[in-house]
N, C-alpha and C positions, 0 to 999 in steps of 0.2 A: 631146276624146276622144284617147286615146293608145293605140296598138297596139304592144305589146312582145312579142317572141319570147322564150320560155324553153324550154330543152331539156328533153325528157322522153323520152330514148331507150330505150324499153322494148319495142319491137315485136320485134326480133330481136337476136341476139348481135352483129350487125354495126351496129346502130343507133348505139352510142356513137361509133364511128369516123366514121360519116356525119355525126353532130352536130359532131364536130371539123372535118370538111371544110367544113361550113357556116360555122364561125368563120374558117377559113382563107380562104374566099371573101370573108367580110365584111372581113377585113383588107385586101383589094384592092378594097373597095367594091362587091362584086357578090353580096352574100348572097342577095337575092331572086331574081336571075337563076339562081343555082346551086340554090336551094331549088325554084324552079319546074321547072327541068330534072329534078331528082331525082324530084319527084312526078309529072311528066307524061311523061317519056321514059326514065328510067333503067330498066335491065333487071336491075340487081343492085347490091350495096353492097360488093363486094370492094374492097380498097385500089386495085388497078390500075384498076378501073372508076371509082372516085371521082376518080382522077387524069385519066382520059380525059374525064370530064364537065367537069372544070375547063377543059380545052383547048376543049371544045365551046362553052362560054359565054364564051370569050375571056379567061380568066385567064392570068396569067404562069405557065405550067405548071411551070417549075423552082422558082419561089418557092413555089407552092402545094404541090408535092411535098415541099420542105424543111419547110414548116410541118406538113404532115400526118405526115411521117415522124418529126419531132422530138417529137411529143406535147405541144407547147407549149400546146395548147388544151384539154387534159384538165381542168385546173382550172376553166376557164370552163364546160365542159359539166357538170361535177359541181355547180358553184355554181348553174347554171340549173336543174338537176334538183332540187336541194334547195329552191330557191325555189318551183318548181312544186308540190312536195309540201307545202311550208309553206302554200301557197295552197289546199290541199285538192284539187288536181288528181290524178286517178287514171287518166286515159286520154288517148290522143291521138285527135283533137285535144281540147284542153281550153281553156277560157277562164275568166278571172277578171274580173268586172266590179265595180269598187269593192271588191275583196277577196273577193267572193262567188264560189265556184267554179261553173262550168257545164261539166260533163264530157260528152264525146261530141261528136257532130257535129250541132249544132242546125240547124234550117232557117234560111234567111235571115230569115224572118218572126219567129221566136223570138229570134234574135240581135238583130235591129233593135228589137224590142219591149223587150228587156232593156236595151239601150243607151239608148233613149228614156226608159225608166223611171228609169235612173240619172241621166240629164240633167235629170230633172224635167219632161219634156214629156208 
């Protein structure tokens, strides 16, 4: 079983920049820490806030700021979004199991059942 994150920044106009921020955090090896902070504690997605969150999770803040300001992760975000759409994902969260889309937030039981079925168990 492999879990892969694909961007699908469609919730607000600020979502694409937040997705870029995730890639900037990943460049420093802290994608999941940043991701979790955004979803659990973030109060907004403005650029200044995204930079504050980087500091809160222990990222090199100047390096993160350079990455975010440069737009160097825009292509990665767009490529991830295109891949998500190609897989048939239409909402966040969305999952694809063996290429079959599962849109929305399934319960743990449904997700586990889908994975077990894909594994042939």
